[in-house]
RONUSE-471910 format. One record per residue (C-alpha): residue number from 0; x, y, z. Coordinates in Angstrom, 2 decimals, m for minus. Layout:
N
SITE pos       u       v       w
SITE NUM       X       Y       Z
...
END
This chain:
279
SITE pos       u       v       w
SITE   0   m3.15   16.21   17.80
SITE   1   m4.15   19.24   15.74
SITE   2   m4.45   18.67   12.05
SITE   3   m4.06   21.54    9.63
SITE   4   m5.28   21.83    6.07
SITE   5   m3.01   24.07    4.07
SITE   6   m4.44   23.30    0.66
SITE   7   m7.36   21.47   m0.84
SITE   8   m7.17   18.33   m2.93
SITE   9   m7.20   19.67   m6.52
SITE  10   m9.05   16.71   m7.97
SITE  11  m12.62   15.51   m7.99
SITE  12  m12.51   11.75   m7.71
SITE  13  m15.45    9.42   m7.95
SITE  14  m15.86    7.40   m4.76
SITE  15  m16.16    3.73   m5.70
SITE  16  m18.62    1.88   m3.48
SITE  17  m17.63   m1.69   m2.67
SITE  18  m21.21   m2.95   m2.75
SITE  19  m22.68   m4.22   m6.01
SITE  20  m19.34   m4.29   m7.77
SITE  21  m19.00   m5.69  m11.27
SITE  22  m15.75   m7.56  m11.83
SITE  23  m14.61   m7.51  m15.45
SITE  24  m12.55  m10.22  m17.23
SITE  25  m14.78  m13.19  m16.51
SITE  26  m15.58  m15.11  m13.38
SITE  27  m13.82  m17.43  m10.97
SITE  28  m11.61  m16.99   m7.93
SITE  29   m8.38  m15.08   m7.61
SITE  30   m5.24  m17.22   m7.46
SITE  31   m3.35  m16.34   m4.29
SITE  32    0.27  m17.44   m4.44
SITE  33    2.76  m17.41   m1.60
SITE  34    6.30  m17.13   m2.99
SITE  35    7.88  m20.17   m1.39
SITE  36   10.76  m21.96   m3.06
SITE  37    8.63  m24.79   m4.41
SITE  38    5.99  m22.43   m5.84
SITE  39    8.05  m19.53   m7.08
SITE  40    9.33  m19.48  m10.67
SITE  41   12.62  m21.20  m11.40
SITE  42   15.55  m19.20  m10.09
SITE  43   13.60  m17.38   m7.41
SITE  44   14.23  m17.91   m3.73
SITE  45   12.40  m17.62   m0.44
SITE  46   11.71  m14.35    1.27
SITE  47   14.28  m13.16    3.74
SITE  48   13.36  m12.21    7.29
SITE  49   14.78   m8.81    8.15
SITE  50   16.04   m8.56   11.72
SITE  51   16.41   m5.20   13.42
SITE  52   19.52   m4.73   15.56
SITE  53   19.02   m4.05   19.26
SITE  54   15.74   m3.38   21.02
SITE  55   13.22   m1.49   18.91
SITE  56    9.78   m0.06   19.80
SITE  57    6.96   m2.53   19.27
SITE  58    3.44   m1.87   18.02
SITE  59    0.59   m4.29   18.50
SITE  60   m1.85   m4.60   15.58
SITE  61   m5.27   m6.11   16.17
SITE  62   m6.26   m9.21   14.22
SITE  63   m8.42   m8.18   11.24
SITE  64  m11.02  m10.87   11.92
SITE  65  m12.65  m13.07    9.27
SITE  66  m12.30  m11.95    5.63
SITE  67  m15.03   m9.61    4.41
SITE  68  m15.75   m7.33    1.47
SITE  69  m13.43   m4.33    1.77
SITE  70  m11.31   m1.86   m0.13
SITE  71   m7.75   m0.59    0.03
SITE  72   m5.26    1.12   m2.28
SITE  73   m2.76   m0.13   m4.82
SITE  74   m0.10    1.47   m7.03
SITE  75    1.75    0.58  m10.23
SITE  76    5.48   m0.12  m10.22
SITE  77    5.76   m1.03  m13.91
SITE  78    3.88    0.11  m17.04
SITE  79    2.80   m3.42  m17.92
SITE  80    0.60   m4.28  m14.94
SITE  81    2.78   m4.98  m11.91
SITE  82    1.24   m3.42   m8.79
SITE  83    1.89   m3.36   m5.05
SITE  84   m0.58   m3.21   m2.19
SITE  85   m0.76   m4.39    1.43
SITE  86   m1.00   m8.11    2.15
SITE  87   m3.93   m7.65    4.52
SITE  88   m5.90   m5.88    1.77
SITE  89   m5.99   m9.01   m0.42
SITE  90   m5.74  m11.75    2.19
SITE  91   m8.71  m14.12    2.19
SITE  92  m10.37  m12.58   m0.89
SITE  93  m12.21  m14.72   m3.41
SITE  94  m11.92  m11.96   m6.01
SITE  95   m9.56   m8.99   m6.16
SITE  96  m10.04   m6.07   m8.54
SITE  97   m8.61   m2.68   m9.42
SITE  98  m11.18    0.12   m9.70
SITE  99  m11.93    1.30  m13.25
SITE 100  m15.28    3.11  m12.91
SITE 101  m18.05    3.65  m10.36
SITE 102  m19.15    0.20   m9.28
SITE 103  m16.72   m1.55  m11.62
SITE 104  m13.38   m3.23  m11.00
SITE 105  m10.94   m4.93  m13.34
SITE 106  m10.48   m8.40  m11.91
SITE 107   m6.94   m9.69  m11.33
SITE 108   m5.99  m13.35  m11.17
SITE 109   m2.46  m13.53   m9.81
SITE 110   m1.59  m12.09   m6.42
SITE 111    1.61  m12.85   m4.51
SITE 112    1.33  m12.43   m0.75
SITE 113    4.31  m11.96    1.51
SITE 114    4.75  m14.32    4.43
SITE 115    7.07  m12.01    6.37
SITE 116    5.62   m8.53    5.82
SITE 117    2.42   m6.66    4.99
SITE 118    3.23   m6.52    1.27
SITE 119    1.53   m8.08   m1.75
SITE 120    2.13   m7.91   m5.49
SITE 121   m0.48   m8.01   m8.25
SITE 122    1.18   m9.51  m11.32
SITE 123   m1.57   m9.01  m13.89
SITE 124   m3.03   m5.61  m13.09
SITE 125   m3.98   m2.76  m15.37
SITE 126   m1.28   m1.03  m17.43
SITE 127   m0.20    2.41  m16.28
SITE 128    1.41    5.44  m17.89
SITE 129    3.55    5.96  m14.78
SITE 130    5.59    3.48  m12.74
SITE 131    6.48    4.51   m9.21
SITE 132   10.14    4.01   m8.22
SITE 133   11.03    2.08   m5.05
SITE 134   13.48    3.48   m2.50
SITE 135   16.32    1.23   m1.39
SITE 136   17.17    2.80    1.96
SITE 137   15.45    3.71    5.22
SITE 138   14.85    7.47    5.59
SITE 139   16.62    9.55    8.19
SITE 140   14.71   10.39   11.40
SITE 141   12.70   13.57   10.89
SITE 142   12.37   13.03    7.13
SITE 143    9.08   14.01    5.51
SITE 144    6.75   11.40    4.10
SITE 145    3.40   11.57    2.31
SITE 146    0.95    8.67    2.58
SITE 147   m1.51    8.67   m0.30
SITE 148   m4.60    6.59   m0.98
SITE 149   m8.32    6.28   m0.34
SITE 150   m9.18    6.22    3.38
SITE 151  m12.85    5.17    3.70
SITE 152  m13.00    5.41   m0.08
SITE 153  m12.06    9.09   m0.31
SITE 154   m8.82   10.45   m1.81
SITE 155   m6.44   11.92    0.76
SITE 156   m2.82   12.79    1.45
SITE 157   m1.39   12.41    4.96
SITE 158    1.83   14.31    5.71
SITE 159    4.06   12.83    8.41
SITE 160    7.63   12.74    9.65
SITE 161    9.69    9.61   10.12
SITE 162   10.28    8.55   13.73
SITE 163   12.33    5.41   13.25
SITE 164   12.28    1.68   12.68
SITE 165   10.15   m0.51   14.92
SITE 166    8.53   m3.92   15.12
SITE 167    4.87   m4.76   14.65
SITE 168    3.08   m7.82   16.01
SITE 169   m0.32   m8.81   14.62
SITE 170   m2.53  m10.38   17.27
SITE 171   m1.31  m11.82   20.57
SITE 172    0.98  m14.48   19.17
SITE 173    1.73  m13.31   15.66
SITE 174    5.28  m13.06   14.30
SITE 175    7.16   m9.79   14.64
SITE 176    7.93   m7.85   11.47
SITE 177   10.01   m4.72   10.90
SITE 178    8.07   m1.56   10.07
SITE 179    8.63    2.18    9.81
SITE 180    6.84    4.45   12.28
SITE 181    5.72    7.94   11.24
SITE 182    4.26   10.84   13.26
SITE 183    1.22   12.33   11.56
SITE 184    1.29   16.10   10.94
SITE 185   m1.47   17.02    8.50
SITE 186   m4.33   15.54    6.48
SITE 187   m5.40   16.90    3.11
SITE 188   m8.32   17.41    2.99
SITE 189   m8.80   17.70    6.75
SITE 190  m10.87   14.88    8.25
SITE 191  m11.25   12.97   11.51
SITE 192  m12.43    9.58   10.32
SITE 193  m10.25    6.50   10.22
SITE 194   m7.41    5.98    7.75
SITE 195   m8.80    2.57    6.84
SITE 196   m8.70    2.23    3.05
SITE 197   m5.34    4.01    2.68
SITE 198   m3.73    0.62    3.37
SITE 199   m1.71   m0.59    0.41
SITE 200   m1.05    2.90   m0.89
SITE 201    2.47    4.28   m1.28
SITE 202    4.38    6.48    1.15
SITE 203    6.46    8.93   m0.88
SITE 204    9.67   10.60    0.28
SITE 205   11.05   13.98   m0.81
SITE 206   12.62   12.34   m3.87
SITE 207    9.23   11.04   m4.97
SITE 208   10.16    7.40   m4.30
SITE 209    8.07    4.77   m2.53
SITE 210    9.70    4.40    0.87
SITE 211    7.00    2.10    2.27
SITE 212    3.54    0.60    1.80
SITE 213    0.82    2.00    4.09
SITE 214    0.05   m0.75    6.58
SITE 215   m1.63    0.45    9.80
SITE 216   m2.27    3.49   11.96
SITE 217   m2.75    4.42   15.58
SITE 218   m5.34    7.18   15.75
SITE 219   m4.79    7.73   19.46
SITE 220   m1.03    8.13   19.13
SITE 221   m1.11    9.85   15.74
SITE 222    1.11    7.24   14.16
SITE 223    1.16    5.76   10.66
SITE 224    2.97    2.45   10.15
SITE 225    4.43    1.35    6.82
SITE 226    6.44   m1.59    5.55
SITE 227   10.23   m1.52    5.61
SITE 228   11.47   m0.34    2.15
SITE 229   13.35   m3.61    1.60
SITE 230   10.20   m5.71    1.96
SITE 231    8.71   m4.87   m1.44
SITE 232   11.92   m5.79   m3.24
SITE 233   12.22   m8.87   m1.05
SITE 234    8.76  m10.06   m2.11
SITE 235    9.31   m9.29   m5.81
SITE 236   12.60  m11.19   m5.82
SITE 237   11.08  m14.22   m4.09
SITE 238    8.14  m14.23   m6.52
SITE 239   10.37  m13.93   m9.58
SITE 240    8.90  m10.56  m10.53
SITE 241   11.01   m7.71  m11.83
SITE 242   10.02   m4.04  m11.66
SITE 243   11.88   m1.85  m14.18
SITE 244   11.69    1.14  m11.84
SITE 245   10.09    4.47  m12.58
SITE 246   11.56    7.94  m12.76
SITE 247   11.48    9.87   m9.51
SITE 248   10.60   13.55   m9.28
SITE 249   11.26   15.56   m6.08
SITE 250    8.42   16.65   m3.79
SITE 251    9.12   19.96   m2.09
SITE 252    6.06   20.25    0.15
SITE 253    2.57   18.96    0.82
SITE 254    1.04   20.97   m2.01
SITE 255    3.33   19.22   m4.47
SITE 256    2.48   15.88   m2.85
SITE 257   m1.21   16.58   m3.49
SITE 258   m0.43   17.50   m7.09
SITE 259    1.58   14.26   m7.44
SITE 260   m1.41   12.26   m6.20
SITE 261   m3.61   13.97   m8.80
SITE 262   m1.11   13.18  m11.57
SITE 263   m0.84    9.54  m10.50
SITE 264   m4.61    9.21  m10.44
SITE 265   m5.01   10.73  m13.91
SITE 266   m2.35    8.34  m15.24
SITE 267   m4.08    5.32  m13.69
SITE 268   m1.07    4.59  m11.48
SITE 269   m2.99    4.60   m8.19
SITE 270   m6.38    2.96   m7.76
SITE 271   m8.66    1.46   m5.17
SITE 272   m8.23   m2.27   m4.64
SITE 273  m11.40   m4.25   m3.98
SITE 274  m11.66   m7.47   m2.05
SITE 275  m14.79   m9.56   m2.62
SITE 276  m15.50  m12.47   m0.27
SITE 277  m18.08  m15.07   m1.25
SITE 278  m20.71  m15.82    1.36
END
């Protein structure tokens, strides 16, 4: 699949190296919470399993293997420190942090992992000037989407078009979960390396809303897979967390999507997420 580069990323971002990280806010392990009825705050409920009607395409996702030091992407959905990322980005970590400077991460202590989707919420993250709004509906086939984040630690925007809903199965015997499948069109800046590291970042629609969390990709097929838009709200409800919702601003084309990424970065609303695993 040919990849075009119609504009350059108008920001110079420092690449944060996962090695030799300093985690601020003291020491100790991150508290990973699964939002089950008995562990969620009073009044919260379990997560709902979303079932897709009829027979949908199915994507197999390889098991990630044992936990190891890694990095992904996260984004703010409230000004006071509520963030979203992908569940596989924080799963098995002894410490989780949001990047604040080269080699430094602000350590978080409370992470809620979904049991039915590749979504996770950070409840005590850094404050942000901007809160990204969450979409409530699935896009129409052919709709534009922009996946933003830090593949292999470098800032990038991937333009795609929505194919349709599908199911994803992790490993040979893992449970099936609904996802959105996107056909990749363009990468800004142009590159051929893996999209690993963009996981956990937001996928924005033309209204500037988060329509999914970046979850996986198929380089051979040119596909990007994201969570179903209901899964983030599902997780937040089960965990007893409330996002006030940000103000959306339309995105006309890829150039504006790149500019939006730059604005989010300057406002501290999108950052690398670091996973540190003790030996």
